[in-house]
C-alpha positions as CSV (number, residue, x, y, z in Angstrom):
1,M,85.4,85.1,-23.7
2,W,88.2,83.6,-25.9
3,N,88.6,80.4,-28.0
4,L,91.2,77.8,-27.1
5,E,92.3,75.5,-30.0
6,F,94.9,72.8,-29.6
7,R,95.8,69.3,-30.6
8,A,95.8,66.3,-28.3
9,P,99.2,65.1,-27.3
10,G,100.8,61.8,-28.3
11,R,98.8,59.6,-25.9
12,E,95.1,58.9,-25.5
13,T,93.5,60.8,-22.7
14,T,90.1,62.2,-21.6
15,A,88.6,65.4,-22.8
16,A,88.5,66.6,-19.2
17,E,92.3,66.1,-18.8
18,L,93.0,68.0,-22.0
19,V,90.7,70.9,-21.2
20,A,92.2,71.2,-17.7
21,R,95.6,71.3,-19.1
22,A,94.8,73.9,-21.7
23,W,92.6,76.1,-19.6
24,H,94.5,75.7,-16.3
25,Q,93.4,79.1,-14.9
26,A,89.7,78.0,-15.0
27,T,87.9,76.6,-12.0
28,P,86.6,73.0,-12.2
29,R,83.1,74.6,-12.2
30,Q,84.0,76.8,-15.3
31,R,85.3,73.7,-17.2
32,H,82.2,71.7,-16.2
33,A,80.0,74.5,-17.5
34,A,81.8,74.6,-20.8
35,F,81.1,70.8,-21.3
36,A,77.4,71.3,-20.2
37,A,76.9,74.2,-22.6
38,G,78.4,72.3,-25.6
39,E,81.4,74.6,-25.8
40,V,84.0,71.8,-26.1
41,R,84.3,70.5,-29.6
42,L,86.2,67.7,-31.3
43,A,86.5,68.0,-35.1
44,G,83.4,70.2,-35.1
45,G,81.2,67.8,-33.0
46,I,80.2,68.7,-29.4
47,I,81.7,66.8,-26.5
48,L,79.2,66.7,-23.6
49,D,80.9,63.9,-21.6
50,P,84.2,65.0,-20.1
51,Q,85.3,61.4,-19.9
52,T,85.3,61.0,-23.7
53,R,88.5,59.4,-24.8
54,I,90.5,61.6,-27.2
55,T,93.1,60.1,-29.6
56,P,96.5,61.7,-30.2
57,G,96.5,64.6,-32.8
58,A,92.8,65.3,-32.5
59,L,91.8,69.0,-32.8
60,I,90.0,70.3,-29.8
61,R,88.2,73.7,-29.5
62,V,86.9,75.3,-26.3
63,V,85.0,78.5,-25.8
64,A,86.5,79.8,-22.6
65,R,84.3,82.2,-20.6
66,E,85.3,84.0,-17.5
67,G,83.2,83.8,-14.4
68,R,81.0,80.8,-15.3
């Protein structure tokens, strides 16, 4: 397990797109599990919906777990 922390780039996009870009080695199933478990956060709040729109510069944190 490790933590990913990054800022959204200069255009609005979805949380799913950002997480896929930052955690590219994960399978879609692993990324989906992170959202479902509340392990994707925006400014401290939990993002459960991968289609949530993220504004540029927003701080995103993801708990990345292997094999989930």
